[in-house]
Jmol script that loads the backbone (N, CA, C; Angstrom):
load data "model"
ATOM      1  N   UNK A   1     126.415  42.942  81.008  1.00  0.00           N
ATOM      2  CA  UNK A   1     127.002  43.292  81.910  1.00  0.00           C
ATOM      3  C   UNK A   1     128.571  44.012  81.404  1.00  0.00           C
ATOM      4  N   UNK A   2     129.219  44.497  81.831  1.00  0.00           N
ATOM      5  CA  UNK A   2     130.426  45.033  81.386  1.00  0.00           C
ATOM      6  C   UNK A   2     131.237  44.043  82.671  1.00  0.00           C
ATOM      7  N   UNK A   3     131.882  42.959  81.785  1.00  0.00           N
ATOM      8  CA  UNK A   3     132.733  42.246  82.528  1.00  0.00           C
ATOM      9  C   UNK A   3     134.201  42.319  82.586  1.00  0.00           C
ATOM     10  N   UNK A   4     134.696  42.656  81.342  1.00  0.00           N
ATOM     11  CA  UNK A   4     135.981  42.730  81.361  1.00  0.00           C
ATOM     12  C   UNK A   4     136.457  44.233  81.278  1.00  0.00           C
ATOM     13  N   UNK A   5     138.022  44.187  81.398  1.00  0.00           N
ATOM     14  CA  UNK A   5     138.199  45.850  81.231  1.00  0.00           C
ATOM     15  C   UNK A   5     138.222  46.417  79.866  1.00  0.00           C
ATOM     16  N   UNK A   6     138.498  45.786  78.868  1.00  0.00           N
ATOM     17  CA  UNK A   6     137.986  45.961  77.500  1.00  0.00           C
ATOM     18  C   UNK A   6     136.456  46.423  77.153  1.00  0.00           C
ATOM     19  N   UNK A   7     135.397  45.757  77.810  1.00  0.00           N
ATOM     20  CA  UNK A   7     134.159  46.211  77.509  1.00  0.00           C
ATOM     21  C   UNK A   7     134.170  47.672  78.408  1.00  0.00           C
ATOM     22  N   UNK A   8     134.792  47.407  79.438  1.00  0.00           N
ATOM     23  CA  UNK A   8     134.338  49.186  80.179  1.00  0.00           C
ATOM     24  C   UNK A   8     135.101  50.164  79.277  1.00  0.00           C
ATOM     25  N   UNK A   9     136.305  49.625  79.106  1.00  0.00           N
ATOM     26  CA  UNK A   9     137.476  50.849  78.159  1.00  0.00           C
ATOM     27  C   UNK A   9     136.477  51.050  77.100  1.00  0.00           C
ATOM     28  N   UNK A  10     135.656  50.446  76.155  1.00  0.00           N
ATOM     29  CA  UNK A  10     135.243  50.653  75.085  1.00  0.00           C
ATOM     30  C   UNK A  10     133.722  51.332  75.353  1.00  0.00           C
ATOM     31  N   UNK A  11     133.130  51.246  76.195  1.00  0.00           N
ATOM     32  CA  UNK A  11     132.071  51.620  76.867  1.00  0.00           C
ATOM     33  C   UNK A  11     132.234  53.257  77.543  1.00  0.00           C
ATOM     34  N   UNK A  12     133.320  53.649  77.676  1.00  0.00           N
ATOM     35  CA  UNK A  12     133.776  54.741  78.189  1.00  0.00           C
ATOM     36  C   UNK A  12     134.022  55.498  77.135  1.00  0.00           C
ATOM     37  N   UNK A  13     135.281  54.676  76.055  1.00  0.00           N
ATOM     38  CA  UNK A  13     135.472  55.664  74.841  1.00  0.00           C
ATOM     39  C   UNK A  13     134.115  55.956  74.154  1.00  0.00           C
ATOM     40  N   UNK A  14     133.084  55.202  74.032  1.00  0.00           N
ATOM     41  CA  UNK A  14     131.707  55.215  73.372  1.00  0.00           C
ATOM     42  C   UNK A  14     131.305  56.601  73.875  1.00  0.00           C
ATOM     43  N   UNK A  15     130.976  56.646  75.229  1.00  0.00           N
ATOM     44  CA  UNK A  15     130.230  57.574  75.817  1.00  0.00           C
ATOM     45  C   UNK A  15     130.914  59.183  75.861  1.00  0.00           C
ATOM     46  N   UNK A  16     132.479  59.194  75.877  1.00  0.00           N
ATOM     47  CA  UNK A  16     133.208  60.047  75.781  1.00  0.00           C
ATOM     48  C   UNK A  16     132.953  60.698  74.259  1.00  0.00           C
ATOM     49  N   UNK A  17     132.980  59.765  72.990  1.00  0.00           N
ATOM     50  CA  UNK A  17     132.804  60.271  71.583  1.00  0.00           C
ATOM     51  C   UNK A  17     131.496  60.709  71.509  1.00  0.00           C
ATOM     52  N   UNK A  18     130.714  60.457  71.938  1.00  0.00           N
ATOM     53  CA  UNK A  18     129.250  61.069  72.003  1.00  0.00           C
ATOM     54  C   UNK A  18     129.165  62.296  72.706  1.00  0.00           C
ATOM     55  N   UNK A  19     129.906  62.261  73.813  1.00  0.00           N
ATOM     56  CA  UNK A  19     129.798  63.997  74.274  1.00  0.00           C
ATOM     57  C   UNK A  19     130.476  64.657  73.591  1.00  0.00           C
ATOM     58  N   UNK A  20     131.780  64.482  73.154  1.00  0.00           N
ATOM     59  CA  UNK A  20     132.483  65.464  72.921  1.00  0.00           C
ATOM     60  C   UNK A  20     131.994  65.958  71.038  1.00  0.00           C
ATOM     61  N   UNK A  21     131.613  64.690  70.363  1.00  0.00           N
ATOM     62  CA  UNK A  21     131.166  65.075  68.933  1.00  0.00           C
ATOM     63  C   UNK A  21     129.638  65.640  68.583  1.00  0.00           C
ATOM     64  N   UNK A  22     128.906  65.418  69.925  1.00  0.00           N
ATOM     65  CA  UNK A  22     127.305  65.673  70.031  1.00  0.00           C
ATOM     66  C   UNK A  22     127.058  67.104  69.178  1.00  0.00           C
ATOM     67  N   UNK A  23     126.148  66.743  68.194  1.00  0.00           N
ATOM     68  CA  UNK A  23     125.847  68.183  67.340  1.00  0.00           C
ATOM     69  C   UNK A  23     125.339  69.445  68.115  1.00  0.00           C
ATOM     70  N   UNK A  24     125.908  70.382  68.241  1.00  0.00           N
ATOM     71  CA  UNK A  24     124.839  71.517  69.013  1.00  0.00           C
ATOM     72  C   UNK A  24     124.160  71.899  68.835  1.00  0.00           C
ATOM     73  N   UNK A  25     123.163  71.546  67.378  1.00  0.00           N
ATOM     74  CA  UNK A  25     121.832  71.814  67.120  1.00  0.00           C
ATOM     75  C   UNK A  25     120.854  70.718  67.968  1.00  0.00           C
ATOM     76  N   UNK A  26     121.662  69.597  68.351  1.00  0.00           N
ATOM     77  CA  UNK A  26     120.959  68.665  69.627  1.00  0.00           C
ATOM     78  C   UNK A  26     120.736  69.314  70.588  1.00  0.00           C
ATOM     79  N   UNK A  27     121.619  70.036  70.888  1.00  0.00           N
ATOM     80  CA  UNK A  27     121.597  70.523  72.060  1.00  0.00           C
ATOM     81  C   UNK A  27     120.922  71.883  72.597  1.00  0.00           C
ATOM     82  N   UNK A  28     120.135  72.686  71.386  1.00  0.00           N
ATOM     83  CA  UNK A  28     119.446  73.599  71.186  1.00  0.00           C
ATOM     84  C   UNK A  28     118.444  73.773  71.996  1.00  0.00           C
ATOM     85  N   UNK A  29     118.102  74.699  72.698  1.00  0.00           N
ATOM     86  CA  UNK A  29     117.034  75.057  73.420  1.00  0.00           C
ATOM     87  C   UNK A  29     115.858  75.047  72.256  1.00  0.00           C
ATOM     88  N   UNK A  30     114.367  74.407  72.755  1.00  0.00           N
ATOM     89  CA  UNK A  30     113.014  73.882  72.465  1.00  0.00           C
ATOM     90  C   UNK A  30     112.347  75.264  72.711  1.00  0.00           C
ATOM     91  N   UNK A  31     111.770  75.622  71.972  1.00  0.00           N
ATOM     92  CA  UNK A  31     110.577  76.561  72.473  1.00  0.00           C
ATOM     93  C   UNK A  31     109.296  75.798  72.745  1.00  0.00           C
ATOM     94  N   UNK A  32     108.634  75.646  73.775  1.00  0.00           N
ATOM     95  CA  UNK A  32     107.552  75.515  74.069  1.00  0.00           C
ATOM     96  C   UNK A  32     106.566  75.943  74.611  1.00  0.00           C
ATOM     97  N   UNK A  33     106.754  77.374  74.178  1.00  0.00           N
ATOM     98  CA  UNK A  33     105.715  78.634  74.538  1.00  0.00           C
ATOM     99  C   UNK A  33     104.242  78.183  73.815  1.00  0.00           C
ATOM    100  N   UNK A  34     104.357  77.421  72.626  1.00  0.00           N
ATOM    101  CA  UNK A  34     103.276  77.301  71.692  1.00  0.00           C
ATOM    102  C   UNK A  34     102.328  76.351  72.630  1.00  0.00           C
ATOM    103  N   UNK A  35     103.162  75.129  73.015  1.00  0.00           N
ATOM    104  CA  UNK A  35     102.649  73.942  73.429  1.00  0.00           C
ATOM    105  C   UNK A  35     101.866  74.403  74.943  1.00  0.00           C
ATOM    106  N   UNK A  36     102.633  75.112  75.664  1.00  0.00           N
ATOM    107  CA  UNK A  36     101.907  75.265  77.099  1.00  0.00           C
ATOM    108  C   UNK A  36     100.896  76.109  76.739  1.00  0.00           C
ATOM    109  N   UNK A  37     101.108  76.958  76.009  1.00  0.00           N
ATOM    110  CA  UNK A  37      99.950  77.771  75.981  1.00  0.00           C
ATOM    111  C   UNK A  37      98.496  76.941  75.259  1.00  0.00           C
ATOM    112  N   UNK A  38      98.563  75.953  74.475  1.00  0.00           N
ATOM    113  CA  UNK A  38      97.681  75.022  74.124  1.00  0.00           C
ATOM    114  C   UNK A  38      97.192  74.015  75.074  1.00  0.00           C
ATOM    115  N   UNK A  39      97.942  73.928  76.011  1.00  0.00           N
ATOM    116  CA  UNK A  39      97.679  72.928  77.240  1.00  0.00           C
ATOM    117  C   UNK A  39      96.926  73.831  78.441  1.00  0.00           C
ATOM    118  N   UNK A  40      97.201  75.049  78.560  1.00  0.00           N
ATOM    119  CA  UNK A  40      96.282  76.211  79.068  1.00  0.00           C
ATOM    120  C   UNK A  40      95.376  76.516  78.590  1.00  0.00           C
ATOM    121  N   UNK A  41      95.107  76.363  77.789  1.00  0.00           N
ATOM    122  CA  UNK A  41      93.531  76.693  76.974  1.00  0.00           C
ATOM    123  C   UNK A  41      92.683  75.476  77.250  1.00  0.00           C
ATOM    124  N   UNK A  42      93.166  74.162  77.148  1.00  0.00           N
ATOM    125  CA  UNK A  42      92.224  73.519  77.034  1.00  0.00           C
ATOM    126  C   UNK A  42      92.227  72.843  78.450  1.00  0.00           C
ATOM    127  N   UNK A  43      92.655  73.073  79.432  1.00  0.00           N
ATOM    128  CA  UNK A  43      92.810  72.963  80.941  1.00  0.00           C
ATOM    129  C   UNK A  43      91.650  72.798  81.591  1.00  0.00           C
ATOM    130  N   UNK A  44      90.535  74.009  81.500  1.00  0.00           N
ATOM    131  CA  UNK A  44      89.315  74.176  81.708  1.00  0.00           C
ATOM    132  C   UNK A  44      88.458  72.882  81.232  1.00  0.00           C
ATOM    133  N   UNK A  45      88.510  72.545  80.041  1.00  0.00           N
ATOM    134  CA  UNK A  45      87.563  72.037  79.380  1.00  0.00           C
ATOM    135  C   UNK A  45      88.092  70.236  79.981  1.00  0.00           C
ATOM    136  N   UNK A  46      88.975  70.469  79.988  1.00  0.00           N
ATOM    137  CA  UNK A  46      89.627  68.635  80.169  1.00  0.00           C
ATOM    138  C   UNK A  46      88.866  68.221  81.936  1.00  0.00           C
ATOM    139  N   UNK A  47      89.179  69.509  82.681  1.00  0.00           N
ATOM    140  CA  UNK A  47      88.690  69.226  84.233  1.00  0.00           C
ATOM    141  C   UNK A  47      87.155  69.318  84.363  1.00  0.00           C
ATOM    142  N   UNK A  48      86.618  70.089  83.487  1.00  0.00           N
ATOM    143  CA  UNK A  48      85.221  69.686  83.478  1.00  0.00           C
ATOM    144  C   UNK A  48      84.541  68.011  82.917  1.00  0.00           C
ATOM    145  N   UNK A  49      85.573  67.864  82.055  1.00  0.00           N
ATOM    146  CA  UNK A  49      85.394  66.213  81.800  1.00  0.00           C
ATOM    147  C   UNK A  49      85.733  65.534  82.832  1.00  0.00           C
ATOM    148  N   UNK A  50      86.760  65.973  83.225  1.00  0.00           N
ATOM    149  CA  UNK A  50      87.089  64.965  84.554  1.00  0.00           C
ATOM    150  C   UNK A  50      86.073  64.627  85.753  1.00  0.00           C
ATOM    151  N   UNK A  51      85.657  66.177  86.094  1.00  0.00           N
ATOM    152  CA  UNK A  51      84.995  66.112  87.125  1.00  0.00           C
ATOM    153  C   UNK A  51      83.410  65.766  87.144  1.00  0.00           C
ATOM    154  N   UNK A  52      82.971  65.445  85.589  1.00  0.00           N
ATOM    155  CA  UNK A  52      81.742  65.071  85.106  1.00  0.00           C
ATOM    156  C   UNK A  52      81.851  63.456  85.378  1.00  0.00           C
ATOM    157  N   UNK A  53      82.325  63.134  84.891  1.00  0.00           N
ATOM    158  CA  UNK A  53      83.515  61.566  85.076  1.00  0.00           C
ATOM    159  C   UNK A  53      83.259  61.074  86.342  1.00  0.00           C
ATOM    160  N   UNK A  54      84.172  61.606  87.302  1.00  0.00           N
ATOM    161  CA  UNK A  54      84.233  61.264  88.525  1.00  0.00           C
ATOM    162  C   UNK A  54      82.830  61.346  89.051  1.00  0.00           C
ATOM    163  N   UNK A  55      81.775  62.344  89.040  1.00  0.00           N
ATOM    164  CA  UNK A  55      80.674  62.737  89.560  1.00  0.00           C
ATOM    165  C   UNK A  55      79.832  61.493  89.016  1.00  0.00           C
ATOM    166  N   UNK A  56      79.921  60.829  88.137  1.00  0.00           N
ATOM    167  CA  UNK A  56      79.207  59.979  87.538  1.00  0.00           C
ATOM    168  C   UNK A  56      79.313  58.341  88.351  1.00  0.00           C
ATOM    169  N   UNK A  57      80.571  58.355  88.622  1.00  0.00           N
ATOM    170  CA  UNK A  57      81.355  57.190  89.074  1.00  0.00           C
ATOM    171  C   UNK A  57      80.615  57.118  90.660  1.00  0.00           C
ATOM    172  N   UNK A  58      80.735  58.323  91.010  1.00  0.00           N
ATOM    173  CA  UNK A  58      80.493  58.499  92.789  1.00  0.00           C
ATOM    174  C   UNK A  58      79.001  58.246  92.695  1.00  0.00           C
ATOM    175  N   UNK A  59      78.031  59.190  91.879  1.00  0.00           N
ATOM    176  CA  UNK A  59      76.597  58.854  91.609  1.00  0.00           C
ATOM    177  C   UNK A  59      76.178  57.070  91.495  1.00  0.00           C
ATOM    178  N   UNK A  60      76.730  56.757  90.823  1.00  0.00           N
ATOM    179  CA  UNK A  60      76.363  55.066  90.853  1.00  0.00           C
ATOM    180  C   UNK A  60      76.945  54.474  91.959  1.00  0.00           C
ATOM    181  N   UNK A  61      78.117  54.714  92.380  1.00  0.00           N
ATOM    182  CA  UNK A  61      78.680  54.054  93.592  1.00  0.00           C
ATOM    183  C   UNK A  61      77.267  54.596  95.024  1.00  0.00           C
ATOM    184  N   UNK A  62      76.677  55.468  94.808  1.00  0.00           N
ATOM    185  CA  UNK A  62      75.833  56.077  95.955  1.00  0.00           C
ATOM    186  C   UNK A  62      74.621  55.510  95.712  1.00  0.00           C
ATOM    187  N   UNK A  63      74.327  55.155  94.408  1.00  0.00           N
ATOM    188  CA  UNK A  63      72.795  54.504  93.786  1.00  0.00           C
ATOM    189  C   UNK A  63      73.275  52.883  94.428  1.00  0.00           C
ATOM    190  N   UNK A  64      74.307  52.319  94.133  1.00  0.00           N
ATOM    191  CA  UNK A  64      74.247  51.027  94.823  1.00  0.00           C
ATOM    192  C   UNK A  64      74.424  50.764  96.614  1.00  0.00           C
ATOM    193  N   UNK A  65      74.805  51.835  97.226  1.00  0.00           N
ATOM    194  CA  UNK A  65      74.979  51.811  98.522  1.00  0.00           C
ATOM    195  C   UNK A  65      73.936  51.844  98.786  1.00  0.00           C
ATOM    196  N   UNK A  66      72.779  53.024  98.445  1.00  0.00           N
ATOM    197  CA  UNK A  66      71.526  53.084  99.457  1.00  0.00           C
ATOM    198  C   UNK A  66      70.630  51.923  98.489  1.00  0.00           C
ATOM    199  N   UNK A  67      70.824  51.772  97.502  1.00  0.00           N
ATOM    200  CA  UNK A  67      69.670  50.043  97.261  1.00  0.00           C
ATOM    201  C   UNK A  67      70.244  48.828  97.978  1.00  0.00           C
ATOM    202  N   UNK A  68      71.263  48.547  98.431  1.00  0.00           N
ATOM    203  CA  UNK A  68      71.942  47.545  99.102  1.00  0.00           C
ATOM    204  C   UNK A  68      71.392  48.076 100.658  1.00  0.00           C
ATOM    205  N   UNK A  69      71.436  49.174 100.949  1.00  0.00           N
ATOM    206  CA  UNK A  69      70.806  49.445 102.503  1.00  0.00           C
ATOM    207  C   UNK A  69      69.195  49.306 102.458  1.00  0.00           C
ATOM    208  N   UNK A  70      68.602  49.119 101.396  1.00  0.00           N
ATOM    209  CA  UNK A  70      66.960  49.392 101.473  1.00  0.00           C
ATOM    210  C   UNK A  70      66.579  48.234 101.487  1.00  0.00           C
TER     211      UNK A  70
END
end "model"
wireframe off; spacefill off
backbone 0.3
color backbone group
């Protein structure tokens, strides 16, 4: 915790230093089009696997429910 004035002043100076002298390259925009394209390509496959897993889980639950009812 910043308890003293000196600690707060040092923290403010450090934050100001970082913001003032940060490299412009670090602030450059990142091209994410390739990543987004890959994620869109695998969306259907991931959805199919998720639906299959959920279907199996629901099937097991229904089987147990029917078995308990008999």
